[in-house]
C-alpha positions in Angstrom: -81.4 -144.6 -54.4 -79.6 -142.6 -51.7 -81.1 -139.5 -50.1 -79.3 -137.1 -47.9 -76.3 -138.2 -45.8 -76.6 -138.4 -42.0 -80.2 -137.2 -41.7 -82.2 -140.5 -41.2 -84.1 -140.8 -38.0 -83.6 -144.6 -38.1 -82.3 -146.1 -34.8 -81.3 -149.8 -34.7 -80.6 -151.6 -31.5 -78.5 -154.7 -32.1 -79.0 -155.7 -28.5 -82.7 -156.1 -29.0 -82.5 -157.6 -32.4 -83.5 -161.3 -32.6 -82.3 -161.6 -36.3 -85.7 -162.7 -37.5 -85.1 -160.8 -40.8 -88.4 -159.1 -41.1 -86.7 -155.7 -41.6 -84.7 -157.2 -44.5 -87.9 -158.5 -46.1 -90.0 -155.3 -45.8 -87.4 -152.6 -46.5 -87.8 -151.3 -50.0 -84.3 -149.7 -50.0 -82.1 -152.6 -48.8 -81.1 -150.7 -45.7 -80.5 -153.9 -43.7 -78.6 -157.1 -44.4 -77.8 -160.4 -42.7 -74.2 -160.7 -41.6 -73.6 -164.2 -40.3 -76.5 -164.8 -37.9 -77.0 -161.1 -37.1 -78.9 -158.3 -38.9 -76.9 -155.1 -39.5 -77.5 -151.7 -41.1 -76.2 -152.0 -44.6 -76.6 -148.3 -45.6 -78.6 -145.9 -43.4 -78.4 -143.2 -46.0 -80.8 -145.3 -48.2 -83.5 -145.1 -45.5 -86.6 -143.3 -46.8 -88.2 -143.3 -43.3 -91.2 -145.3 -44.5 -91.5 -147.1 -41.2 -92.0 -150.6 -42.6 -89.0 -152.0 -40.6 -90.2 -150.6 -37.3 -93.8 -151.7 -37.9 -92.7 -155.3 -38.5 -90.0 -155.6 -35.8 -91.5 -157.7 -33.1 -88.5 -157.3 -30.8 -88.6 -153.5 -30.8 -85.1 -153.2 -32.2 -86.0 -150.4 -34.7 -87.3 -146.9 -34.3 -87.9 -144.4 -37.1 -90.0 -141.2 -37.4 -92.0 -142.5 -40.4 -93.1 -140.0 -43.0 -91.0 -137.1 -41.8 -87.8 -135.5 -42.9 -86.1 -134.6 -46.1 -86.1 -138.2 -47.6 -89.9 -138.2 -47.4 -90.0 -134.7 -49.0 -87.9 -135.9 -51.9 -90.1 -138.9 -52.5 -93.3 -136.9 -52.4 -91.8 -134.4 -54.9 -90.8 -137.2 -57.2 -94.3 -138.6 -57.1 -96.2 -135.3 -57.4 -93.7 -133.4 -59.6 -93.7 -130.5 -57.1 -90.9 -128.9 -55.1 -89.7 -130.8 -52.0 -90.6 -129.4 -48.7 -89.7 -131.2 -45.4 -91.0 -128.5 -43.0 -87.6 -127.9 -41.5 -88.0 -124.2 -41.9 -85.1 -123.8 -44.3 -86.1 -121.0 -46.6 -83.1 -121.3 -49.0 -83.0 -123.4 -52.1 -85.6 -126.1 -52.4 -86.8 -126.0 -48.8 -85.1 -129.2 -47.8 -82.5 -129.5 -45.1 
């Protein structure tokens, strides 16, 4: 499932990455993949900002504002059946960026 394009707060530092693969194992959305002997971002727009990758990255190669943003709002709305609201202050449409 993709969310909104170009809004993820995910930041990946290939220089810090040790290619341990923890991010690949814990990411529920297949954002990361192994390419040769390096980890790379497969599709950043799939990131739901859950924070699992950053919490499990021992090298500090990943940063994400977990639980914020429009992707989180869309997930909460799917679970609860309510309208999505990300807190961005957008008063038009569904309240999401």
